[in-house]
SEVEXLO-10831 format. One line per field, with one value per residue (C-alpha): x, y, z; residue number from 1. Coordinates in Angstrom, 1 decimal. Layout:
BEGIN
east: X_...
north: Y_...
up: Z_...
seq: NUM_...
END
This chain:
BEGIN
east: 104.3_104.1_102.0_101.9_98.8_96.9_98.0_97.0_93.6_92.8_94.0_91.7_88.7_89.7_89.9_86.5_85.0_86.6_85.2_81.7_81.9_83.0_80.3_77.3_76.0_77.9_74.7_73.2_75.7_74.7_72.0_71.9_69.8_72.3_75.2_73.4_72.8_76.4_78.4_76.3_75.4_79.1_79.9_77.0_77.7_81.4_80.4_78.4_81.6_83.9_83.7_83.6_87.0_88.5_87.0_88.3_91.8_91.7_91.0_94.0_96.3_95.2_96.0_99.7_99.3_98.9_101.5_104.4_107.2_108.8_111.7_115.2_116.6_120.1_120.2_118.9_121.5_124.3_122.9_122.9_126.4_127.5_126.0_127.8_131.1_130.5_129.6_132.6_134.9_133.3_131.0_127.2_127.1_128.5_125.1_123.1_122.7_121.9_119.2_117.6_117.6_116.6_113.4_112.4_110.5_111.4_115.1_114.9_113.4_116.1_118.9_117.5_117.3_120.9_122.3_120.4_122.3_119.3_120.4_120.2_117.6_115.3_115.8_115.1_111.8_110.6_111.4_110.0_106.7_106.5_106.9_104.3_101.8_102.4_101.9_98.6_97.4_98.2_96.5_93.4_93.2_93.8_90.9_88.6_89.5_89.3_85.9_84.6_85.9_83.9_80.8_80.7_79.9_77.3_75.6_75.6_73.8_71.3_70.6_70.2_67.7_65.8_65.7_64.6_61.7_60.6_60.9_58.8_56.2_55.8_55.7_52.3_54.1_56.8_58.3_59.7_61.4_64.6_65.3_64.5_66.8_69.6_69.2_69.1_72.4_74.1_74.3_76.3_78.6_79.1_79.8_82.4_84.0_84.2_85.6_88.1_89.2_89.4_89.2_91.2_94.1_94.3_94.4_97.3_99.1_98.7_99.9_103.1_103.6_103.2_105.8_108.2_107.6_108.4_111.6_112.6_112.1_114.1_117.0_116.8_116.5_119.5_121.6_120.6_121.4_124.7_125.5_124.7_126.9_129.7_130.0_132.3_130.5_131.7_129.8_126.7_126.9_126.9_123.8_122.0_122.7_121.1_117.9_118.1_116.7_119.6_119.3_119.7_122.6_125.5_129.3_130.9_133.9_136.0
north: 88.5_91.9_91.5_95.1_96.0_92.9_93.3_96.9_96.2_93.3_95.2_98.2_95.9_94.0_97.1_98.4_94.9_94.8_98.2_97.2_93.9_95.8_98.4_96.3_93.4_92.8_91.6_95.0_96.3_93.7_94.6_92.9_95.7_98.4_96.3_95.8_99.5_100.4_97.6_97.0_100.7_101.7_99.0_100.0_103.7_103.1_101.0_104.0_106.1_103.5_100.4_96.9_96.3_99.2_98.1_94.5_95.8_97.9_94.8_93.1_96.0_96.6_92.9_93.9_95.9_92.5_90.6_92.9_93.7_97.1_97.1_97.1_99.8_99.5_95.8_96.6_99.2_96.8_94.3_96.9_97.9_94.2_93.9_97.1_95.7_92.5_94.3_96.6_93.6_91.2_93.5_93.5_90.0_88.7_89.6_87.1_84.6_87.3_88.7_85.2_84.4_87.8_87.6_91.2_91.6_95.2_94.7_91.6_93.6_96.3_93.8_91.9_95.1_96.0_92.6_92.7_95.8_98.3_102.0_103.8_106.2_103.3_101.5_104.7_105.3_101.7_101.7_105.2_104.3_101.1_103.2_105.7_102.9_101.5_105.0_105.4_102.0_102.9_106.3_104.7_102.2_105.1_107.0_104.0_103.5_107.2_107.5_104.4_105.9_109.1_107.1_104.8_107.5_109.0_105.6_105.4_108.7_107.6_104.4_106.6_108.8_105.7_104.4_107.8_108.0_104.5_105.5_108.6_106.5_104.5_107.2_106.0_103.1_104.7_101.3_101.0_104.4_103.4_100.3_101.9_104.8_102.4_100.6_103.9_105.0_101.7_102.5_105.7_103.5_101.0_103.7_105.3_101.9_101.0_104.4_105.2_101.8_99.9_102.0_105.1_103.1_100.8_103.9_105.3_101.9_101.6_105.2_104.4_101.1_102.8_105.4_102.6_100.9_104.1_104.6_101.0_101.5_104.8_103.0_100.2_102.6_104.6_101.4_99.9_103.1_103.3_99.7_100.5_103.7_101.6_104.1_103.5_101.7_104.4_107.0_104.7_104.6_108.4_108.5_105.9_107.6_110.8_108.7_106.6_107.7_109.0_106.0_103.5_105.1_102.8_103.3_100.4_102.2_103.7
up: 70.1_71.8_74.9_76.1_74.2_75.2_78.9_78.9_77.3_79.6_82.7_81.8_81.4_84.5_86.7_85.5_86.2_89.6_90.5_89.4_91.4_94.5_94.3_93.3_91.2_88.0_86.4_86.7_84.1_81.5_79.0_75.6_74.0_75.0_73.7_70.4_70.0_70.7_69.1_66.0_65.7_65.8_63.1_60.8_61.0_60.3_57.3_56.1_56.2_54.8_52.5_54.0_52.4_54.2_57.5_57.0_56.1_59.3_61.4_59.7_60.2_63.8_64.5_64.2_67.5_69.2_67.2_66.4_68.8_69.1_66.6_67.9_65.5_66.8_65.9_62.4_62.0_62.9_60.4_57.7_58.5_58.3_54.9_53.8_55.0_53.1_49.9_50.3_50.4_47.9_45.8_45.6_44.1_47.4_48.9_46.8_49.6_52.1_49.8_49.3_53.0_54.4_56.5_56.3_53.1_52.5_53.0_50.8_48.1_48.3_48.4_45.5_43.4_44.4_43.5_40.2_39.3_39.3_39.2_42.5_41.2_40.2_43.6_45.4_43.5_44.1_47.8_48.3_46.6_48.6_51.8_50.7_50.0_53.5_55.0_53.1_54.3_57.9_57.6_56.2_59.1_61.6_59.9_60.4_64.1_64.9_63.2_65.1_68.4_67.6_66.7_69.8_72.4_70.0_69.7_73.5_73.7_71.1_73.2_76.3_74.5_73.4_77.0_78.3_75.8_76.9_80.5_80.1_78.4_81.6_84.2_85.3_86.9_89.3_90.1_86.6_86.4_88.3_86.4_83.1_83.9_84.7_81.4_79.6_81.1_80.3_76.6_77.4_79.6_76.8_74.3_76.5_77.2_73.5_72.5_75.3_76.5_73.2_70.0_70.9_72.5_69.5_67.2_69.3_69.2_65.4_64.9_66.9_65.1_61.7_62.7_63.6_60.3_58.4_60.3_59.7_55.9_56.0_57.6_55.0_52.0_53.2_53.6_50.2_48.4_50.2_49.1_45.5_45.6_47.3_50.1_53.1_55.9_58.3_56.2_56.3_60.1_60.3_58.0_60.0_63.3_62.0_61.7_64.8_68.2_70.4_72.8_69.9_68.0_67.2_67.3_65.5_64.1_67.0
seq: 1_2_3_4_5_6_7_8_9_10_11_12_13_14_15_16_17_18_19_20_21_22_23_24_25_26_27_28_29_30_31_32_33_34_35_36_37_38_39_40_41_42_43_44_45_46_47_48_49_50_51_52_53_54_55_56_57_58_59_60_61_62_63_64_65_66_67_68_69_70_71_72_73_74_75_76_77_78_79_80_81_82_83_84_85_86_87_88_89_90_91_92_93_94_95_96_97_98_99_100_101_102_103_104_105_106_107_108_109_110_111_112_113_114_115_116_117_118_119_120_121_122_123_124_125_126_127_128_129_130_131_132_133_134_135_136_137_138_139_140_141_142_143_144_145_146_147_148_149_150_151_152_153_154_155_156_157_158_159_160_161_162_163_164_165_166_167_168_169_170_171_172_173_174_175_176_177_178_179_180_181_182_183_184_185_186_187_188_189_190_191_192_193_194_195_196_197_198_199_200_201_202_203_204_205_206_207_208_209_210_211_212_213_214_215_216_217_218_219_220_221_222_223_224_225_226_227_228_229_230_231_232_233_234_235_236_237_238_239_240_241_242_243_244_245_246_247_248_249_250_251_252_253_254
END
């Protein structure tokens, strides 16, 4: 599990809570009606923009931000080079056990196609389409999160306007103006918190995770096609290094 996202989220909420506790009573910042407007309002307006299936898929995809670790591209590249060396010595059929025991589903799919003797053009089309489908799912989830992050401050403003209207209706009782104004402003606070502390950071995290997934699949596709074409592992290393970030490039053949 990758704890950076969870630590960052909890730290942000903790710092805000600490600042509230040091400057006043924490209970003054709790208002169920304001929470209802912001949380439920953000959800319902998001559901107006997207289907419930898209929203549920976004929740599932976003969960990866908490569970996935940043990929070690250099380790993956070394693994791919090792497979290429094995195939170079014993042929593609020597990778049958490797394909069956591979934990990465995309690499397993590519190796299985290669071992089964599928033409390079067919394998490239299948792996490319699979990658496109993943990118589309990620973009859809990003669209939902970004839309929700836009809605949350607006729902906070709507709640504030509701509170102000109620406050203006009770001007005959000056003692209620201060508390009513505080409650009205809380919805803006909740909307900003939801948008800028939770939803926007999750969208950024998901965007980065999606980019890592795409790069991983590019490396695997390049390696699988190289295996099928029986290219020299040294040549594969050069191809992989053109895709890898400079800090993670490998140099196995000196």
